[in-house]
Wavefront OBJ file of the C-alpha trace (Angstrom):
o trace
v -228.729 149.339 72.926
v -229.599 147.577 76.157
v -231.849 144.536 76.591
v -235.255 145.493 77.954
v -237.079 142.152 78.041
v -237.239 138.632 76.587
v -240.554 137.049 75.631
v -241.220 133.359 74.930
v -244.103 131.444 73.398
v -244.771 127.992 71.998
v -246.468 126.899 68.791
v -247.297 123.530 67.282
v -247.366 123.566 63.483
v -248.426 120.823 61.051
v -245.890 119.306 58.666
v -246.439 118.352 55.038
v -244.928 114.886 55.429
v -245.455 113.169 58.813
v -242.173 112.472 60.583
v -241.458 108.749 60.963
v -237.930 107.931 62.125
v -236.064 105.770 64.619
v -236.398 108.459 67.276
v -239.897 109.876 66.821
v -243.195 109.867 64.976
v -245.276 113.028 64.663
v -247.446 115.018 62.287
v -246.651 118.337 63.965
v -243.549 120.160 65.150
v -243.379 122.140 68.381
v -241.307 125.315 68.312
v -240.322 127.735 71.048
v -240.200 131.326 69.768
v -238.156 134.064 71.424
v -238.333 137.852 71.075
v -235.484 139.862 72.617
v -236.388 143.580 72.732
v -234.024 146.453 73.476
v -234.741 149.731 75.228
v -234.461 151.341 71.765
v -237.365 149.211 70.482
v -235.299 146.866 68.287
v -236.463 143.254 68.486
v -234.488 140.174 67.540
v -236.328 136.910 66.959
v -235.395 133.229 66.967
v -236.961 129.778 67.047
v -235.909 126.321 68.209
v -237.440 122.862 68.102
v -238.742 121.611 71.439
v -239.864 118.104 70.313
v -242.679 117.953 72.885
v -244.640 120.237 75.183
v -242.621 119.231 78.244
v -239.409 120.192 76.449
v -240.987 123.493 75.413
v -241.947 124.334 78.995
v -238.429 123.515 80.202
v -236.799 125.666 77.516
v -239.064 128.582 78.390
v -238.141 128.276 82.061
v -234.444 128.279 81.134
v -234.981 131.388 78.994
v -236.649 133.072 81.973
v -233.660 132.136 84.111
v -231.248 133.631 81.562
v -233.329 136.804 81.159
v -232.475 137.883 84.689
v -228.770 137.730 83.805
v -229.192 139.806 80.634
v -231.596 142.653 81.408
v -229.849 146.017 81.112
v -226.850 144.597 79.247
v -225.792 145.746 75.777
v -227.457 143.510 73.181
v -224.556 144.085 70.787
v -221.915 142.462 72.984
v -222.726 138.936 71.821
v -219.480 137.310 72.976
v -219.748 138.745 76.486
v -223.442 137.837 76.738
v -222.729 134.286 75.538
v -220.155 133.851 78.302
v -222.543 135.385 80.834
v -225.301 132.936 79.833
v -222.885 130.026 79.984
v -221.899 131.045 83.514
v -225.574 131.298 84.517
v -226.191 127.736 83.285
v -223.269 126.049 85.026
v -225.406 124.414 87.701
v -228.097 123.371 85.205
v -225.656 121.861 82.718
v -224.335 123.066 79.382
v -226.036 120.432 77.243
v -229.650 119.592 76.509
v -232.483 122.046 77.009
v -230.469 124.723 78.873
v -228.228 124.977 75.810
v -231.341 125.249 73.603
v -232.351 128.313 75.636
v -228.901 129.902 75.408
v -228.821 129.278 71.662
v -232.262 130.797 71.135
v -231.283 134.007 72.849
v -227.926 134.191 71.089
v -229.563 133.853 67.647
v -232.021 136.633 68.523
v -229.102 138.831 69.652
v -227.394 138.371 66.292
v -230.669 139.377 64.639
v -230.597 142.560 66.741
v -226.953 143.108 65.837
v -227.747 143.023 62.126
v -230.828 145.210 62.487
v -228.912 147.771 64.539
v -226.193 147.944 61.873
v -228.753 147.930 59.055
v -227.117 144.931 57.356
v -227.804 141.204 56.954
v -226.003 138.832 59.306
v -223.865 137.436 56.482
v -222.380 140.933 56.075
v -221.634 141.105 59.800
v -219.585 137.958 59.216
v -217.713 139.558 56.317
v -219.442 137.545 53.605
v -221.663 138.106 50.582
v -224.917 136.384 49.731
v -225.024 133.753 47.002
v -227.292 131.082 45.581
v -226.794 127.967 47.676
v -227.598 124.448 46.513
v -229.737 122.465 48.928
v -230.817 118.919 49.572
v -234.487 118.230 50.163
v -235.064 116.914 53.687
v -238.832 117.312 54.119
v -239.875 113.757 53.293
v -238.561 110.269 52.550
v -239.192 109.123 56.106
v -239.652 105.483 57.162
v -242.549 104.889 54.797
v -243.102 102.183 52.216
v -240.612 101.952 49.389
v -243.363 102.732 46.873
v -244.422 105.906 48.711
v -240.806 106.955 49.162
v -240.100 106.505 45.456
v -243.154 108.608 44.550
v -242.066 111.395 46.893
v -238.530 111.297 45.529
v -239.822 111.588 41.994
v -241.900 114.625 43.007
v -238.857 116.264 44.595
v -236.802 115.684 41.453
v -239.536 117.211 39.291
v -239.542 120.252 41.605
v -235.893 120.872 40.726
v -234.060 119.325 43.673
v -230.721 117.840 42.672
v -230.194 116.190 46.066
v -232.431 114.658 48.751
v -232.181 112.710 51.994
v -233.922 109.443 52.830
v -234.290 107.946 56.297
v -233.087 104.493 57.204
v -233.516 102.269 60.233
v -236.640 100.244 59.488
v -237.209 97.187 61.693
v -236.750 94.989 58.635
v -233.369 95.769 57.054
v -234.592 94.411 53.738
v -237.154 97.218 53.625
v -234.345 99.772 53.942
v -232.520 98.189 51.015
v -235.713 98.064 48.989
v -236.472 101.740 49.706
v -232.968 102.805 48.662
v -233.244 100.763 45.478
v -236.669 102.151 44.550
v -235.725 105.754 45.297
v -232.547 105.484 43.243
v -234.536 103.942 40.396
v -237.062 106.809 40.589
v -234.521 109.661 40.565
v -231.813 108.213 38.338
v -228.072 108.421 38.791
v -227.561 112.193 38.504
v -229.368 113.189 41.712
v -227.571 112.957 45.042
v -229.119 110.721 47.700
v -228.162 110.978 51.373
v -229.096 108.444 54.042
v -229.927 109.308 57.665
v -230.299 106.517 60.247
v -231.116 108.793 63.218
v -228.875 106.672 65.482
v -230.876 103.553 64.711
v -228.173 100.883 64.253
v -225.466 99.163 66.229
v -221.971 99.402 64.798
v -222.044 95.821 63.467
v -225.379 96.399 61.742
v -224.130 99.710 60.325
v -221.082 98.038 58.801
v -223.249 95.366 57.182
v -225.810 97.857 55.922
v -223.194 100.272 54.568
v -221.763 97.427 52.511
v -225.194 96.563 51.091
v -226.155 100.195 50.448
v -222.994 100.906 48.486
v -224.770 99.880 45.275
v -227.114 102.886 45.564
v -224.442 105.594 45.552
v -225.264 107.367 48.813
v -223.522 110.713 49.284
v -223.255 110.016 53.000
v -224.592 107.865 55.830
v -225.680 110.125 58.687
v -225.788 109.269 62.399
v -225.703 105.521 61.772
v -225.069 104.769 65.466
v -225.458 106.502 68.836
v -224.513 110.142 68.312
v -221.926 110.221 71.125
v -220.229 106.942 70.166
v -217.162 108.283 68.385
v -215.430 104.879 68.500
v -218.195 103.217 66.470
v -218.323 106.140 64.059
v -214.566 105.833 63.547
v -214.778 102.061 63.055
v -217.522 102.461 60.450
v -215.666 105.259 58.661
v -212.639 103.006 58.221
v -214.659 100.089 56.870
v -217.281 101.822 54.709
v -217.036 103.172 51.182
v -219.913 105.547 52.046
v -218.771 108.737 53.837
v -219.977 108.978 57.441
v -221.758 112.175 58.563
v -222.656 113.298 62.071
v -222.839 116.377 64.274
v -226.416 117.463 64.899
v -226.472 115.966 68.410
v -223.005 117.110 69.465
v -222.767 119.904 72.030
v -220.046 122.479 71.475
v -216.363 122.351 70.634
v -215.216 119.663 73.068
v -217.407 116.921 71.649
v -216.553 117.913 68.084
v -212.865 117.978 68.989
v -213.138 114.417 70.289
v -214.657 113.248 66.987
v -212.021 115.089 64.962
v -209.199 113.593 67.020
v -210.626 110.114 66.470
v -211.130 110.776 62.731
v -214.664 109.537 63.382
v -216.526 111.100 60.425
v -216.006 112.671 57.020
v -218.786 115.271 57.237
v -220.090 117.329 60.171
v -223.503 118.995 60.381
v -223.672 120.899 63.696
v -227.024 122.058 65.024
v -227.431 125.692 66.076
v -229.611 124.972 69.093
v -227.080 122.471 70.440
v -223.797 124.230 69.706
v -224.677 127.590 71.254
v -226.407 129.625 68.564
v -224.405 131.776 66.157
v -221.644 132.596 68.630
v -221.123 128.947 69.544
v -221.314 127.871 65.909
v -218.604 130.333 64.867
v -216.170 128.569 67.210
v -217.267 125.132 65.977
v -216.938 126.274 62.365
v -213.430 127.582 62.985
v -212.450 124.226 64.469
v -213.909 122.298 61.516
v -212.180 124.691 59.119
v -208.806 124.190 60.762
v -209.250 120.432 60.471
v -210.264 120.742 56.817
v -213.366 118.542 57.061
v -216.532 118.925 55.022
v -219.285 120.568 57.031
v -222.757 122.048 56.855
v -225.602 122.770 59.268
v -228.521 120.775 60.599
v -231.878 122.373 59.704
v -232.528 126.100 60.448
v -232.316 127.174 56.771
v -233.328 130.762 57.665
v -230.073 131.105 59.596
v -227.983 128.668 57.574
v -228.195 130.815 54.420
v -226.322 133.545 56.301
v -223.715 131.173 57.744
v -222.884 128.909 54.808
v -220.635 131.485 53.060
v -218.386 131.281 56.150
v -217.891 127.504 55.868
v -214.514 126.574 54.452
v -215.552 123.272 52.821
v -219.371 123.276 52.652
v -221.704 120.472 51.690
v -225.182 121.303 50.416
v -227.577 123.148 52.713
v -230.368 121.128 54.343
v -233.765 122.351 53.168
v -236.641 121.826 55.590
v -239.884 123.767 55.168
v -241.249 123.205 58.694
v -240.609 126.761 60.011
v -241.795 128.685 56.940
v -245.319 129.001 58.338
v -243.878 131.090 61.181
v -242.653 133.946 58.981
v -244.311 136.815 57.127
v -241.770 136.563 54.309
v -240.568 132.973 54.522
v -237.347 131.803 52.944
v -238.142 130.196 49.607
v -236.417 127.431 47.694
v -236.559 127.515 43.906
v -235.128 124.838 41.644
v -233.087 123.409 44.471
v -231.472 126.705 45.489
v -231.895 129.290 48.260
v -230.463 132.730 48.880
v -230.231 134.839 52.017
v -232.514 137.893 52.029
v -230.690 141.231 51.869
v -232.812 142.623 54.710
v -231.145 143.565 58.045
v -230.491 140.851 60.598
v -231.722 137.480 59.416
v -234.364 139.277 57.359
v -237.287 137.461 58.958
v -240.329 138.676 60.907
v -243.092 136.636 62.517
v -246.368 135.867 60.789
v -248.459 136.848 63.784
v -251.688 135.449 62.360
v -250.209 131.973 61.994
v -248.483 132.131 65.351
v -251.788 132.996 67.029
v -253.470 130.180 65.109
v -250.995 127.501 66.215
v -250.161 128.847 69.681
v -250.128 126.437 72.600
v -251.601 128.096 75.655
l 1 2 3 4 5 6 7 8 9 10 11 12 13 14 15 16 17 18 19 20 21 22 23 24 25 26 27 28 29 30 31 32 33 34 35 36 37 38 39 40 41 42 43 44 45 46 47 48 49 50 51 52 53 54 55 56 57 58 59 60 61 62 63 64 65 66 67 68 69 70 71 72 73 74 75 76 77 78 79 80 81 82 83 84 85 86 87 88 89 90 91 92 93 94 95 96 97 98 99 100 101 102 103 104 105 106 107 108 109 110 111 112 113 114 115 116 117 118 119 120 121 122 123 124 125 126 127 128 129 130 131 132 133 134 135 136 137 138 139 140 141 142 143 144 145 146 147 148 149 150 151 152 153 154 155 156 157 158 159 160 161 162 163 164 165 166 167 168 169 170 171 172 173 174 175 176 177 178 179 180 181 182 183 184 185 186 187 188 189 190 191 192 193 194 195 196 197 198 199 200 201 202 203 204 205 206 207 208 209 210 211 212 213 214 215 216 217 218 219 220 221 222 223 224 225 226 227 228 229 230 231 232 233 234 235 236 237 238 239 240 241 242 243 244 245 246 247 248 249 250 251 252 253 254 255 256 257 258 259 260 261 262 263 264 265 266 267 268 269 270 271 272 273 274 275 276 277 278 279 280 281 282 283 284 285 286 287 288 289 290 291 292 293 294 295 296 297 298 299 300 301 302 303 304 305 306 307 308 309 310 311 312 313 314 315 316 317 318 319 320 321 322 323 324 325 326 327 328 329 330 331 332 333 334 335 336 337 338 339 340 341 342 343 344 345 346 347 348 349 350 351 352 353 354 355 356 357 358 359 360
């Protein structure tokens, strides 16, 4: 089952709740979509966030670069192809957008692998499907405390037993007010996570963690610069709120550094930054050996297949942004999701929507 060609395209899709965080503001999300097709006619698909059109163009160019190294190779030899792509990217760097491209292709190859075997990816990994509890991550951005409380109440009524709010407003008092109002709206039985999107210094994070302790946050995510393991470790030692990080870490070496420094309690690696499924399997093994709590950042369509392999899982992050891309989108009911039993990742493109939101 040899690789025949790799196609790329870009779409910009609207989101239900405009994104307002420390790192960006947008009402649409740009995705790069990849189709890897074999000589036998089997196609594996994958998507990644590009954040802006310039990023999308760069990712597509990196995919084109990798295609030349993969044509004619067996699509089922995912480990060998991962190493071959890594070698091809050495001069471009193994972080940032080149890694996004590698990850995209790797995810599509795992989709092919499942389709060729006629089984879902979770079965390829020796697991069974199960209902997975999620936390709602669609909303609760840096909006007014009143609007945030109303959204949180809607999420609770929809059956979510956990949700994530964003922190990092210019006025710290507004963060405290938002946490207070959300907690008041959802009561004490629903989990509330906080994500700062790298918006604080370490000193501010320590002060804010102390003040936020009254609102029973499940974790405080990326409170400082994502690569600053020393500040993460300092905050972890001083805060009663568990520290979470991982979505902006690239591969095993950076994770290993955090683990050695005991810099966080929870890790949420991101598939497009850690090398797709193949890269994530290595990261997951490392987290499992260390015994830390872990999950995944976004990508629920893939995460439902991977979560059964996590040794100490947290709840799965639910984000509805990509659902418009798929003919049979993953659905969340009463705060739970389940992997489809269809081969591969069980997803196929909604071509009508992709044509509608395509960026030419």
